[in-house]
N, C-alpha and C positions, 0 to 999 in steps of 0.2 A: 495190975502189974504186967509188964511185958518182958519176956526173955528173948534175947536175940543171939543167934549163932551164925557167925561168919564162916565162909569157906571160899576157896579159890585162889588164895595167895600162893606165892612161890617165887622161883628165880626165873628171870627172863632176860634176854639180851635187849639192848637198846633198839628201839624200833618195833619191838614185838608187842603182843597184846595179851591181856588177861581179863577174865571176867570174875568179879567178886559177887558172891551171893550172901544174902542176909535173910535167914529164915526166922520168922517171928512166931511166938507161942500162942498168938491170938490173931483174930482178923485184923487186917491193917487198913481197911477201906476208910475207917473213921479215925485213924490216928492223924493228929494235926499235921505232923510232918515227919518224914524219915530221911535220913541222910547218911553220908559217909564223911568221916573225918580221918585225918592222918596225923601221925606224930613221929618225930625223930628225936633221939636222945638230946636232952638239953634245950629243947624248944617246946613251945606251947602247941597243944593240939589245935589243928586248923581245919576249917570246913573245906571239903573238897566239892561236894555236890549235895543238893537237897531237893526233895520233891514233896509238895504239899497235897492235901486231900483233893483239891481241884485239878491236880495234874501239872500245875506250874512247877518249873524247875529253876534252880539257880546254881551257878558254878563259880568256883574260884577262877580268877583270870588266868592263872597258870595252867589250867586244864581245859579251858574252853576250846571247843573244836576237836579235842582228842578223847575226852571222857563223856560217857552218856549214862545218866541214871534213869532207871525205869522201875516200875512196880507191877507185880502180877498179883492182884487181889485174890484171885482164886487159889493161889498157892501160898498166900501170906508171905511173899518174898519180895525183896528189893534187890536190884542188881546194879552193879557198876561195871560197865564195859569200858575198858581202858585200852586205848590204841596209841600207837606211836609213843611208846613209853620211853622215858628218859631216865638217866641215872638219878636225877634230882627227885624223881617220883618215889624213890626208895624210902619206905617208912612202914610203920605198923598202921594198918587201916582198921578203923573202928566203925561199926554200924551204930546209928543213933535213932531212937524213936522219941519224939516229944509228944506226950499224951497226958491230958488232964493236968497240965502244969508241972509234970515231972519229966525228967530226962532219963532214959534207959540206954544202957550201953552193952554191946557185945564184948567178947573177950579179946578181940583183935586178931588180925591175920597179917602176917609179914609179907610184904612185897619187896623184892630186891631186883633192881635193874642193873645189869652189868654193862659196862661200856665196851 
């Protein structure tokens, strides 16, 4: 089982930056993939960025060039650096770990971008 705790959300003006952190309860080097999703009321949760064990990454088109996902295996932590934030990035951001055919989720952290 994997427990995930997100932090780093908050209120920021458009054009600003935030860094989200996701701390895992176990080592992450062998977790198949870890990622960040986001959700706004009335819409489905969507993938923002993901990183797999080999280090490859993929991003939603809407965040390419602005967001960067990274992992620190020594700290069992995954990060999402978000730059040039836009009001449409406003959402609850969830950390995800896909491990041994199961998906694990954090409790979510709110990101609000004001115009």
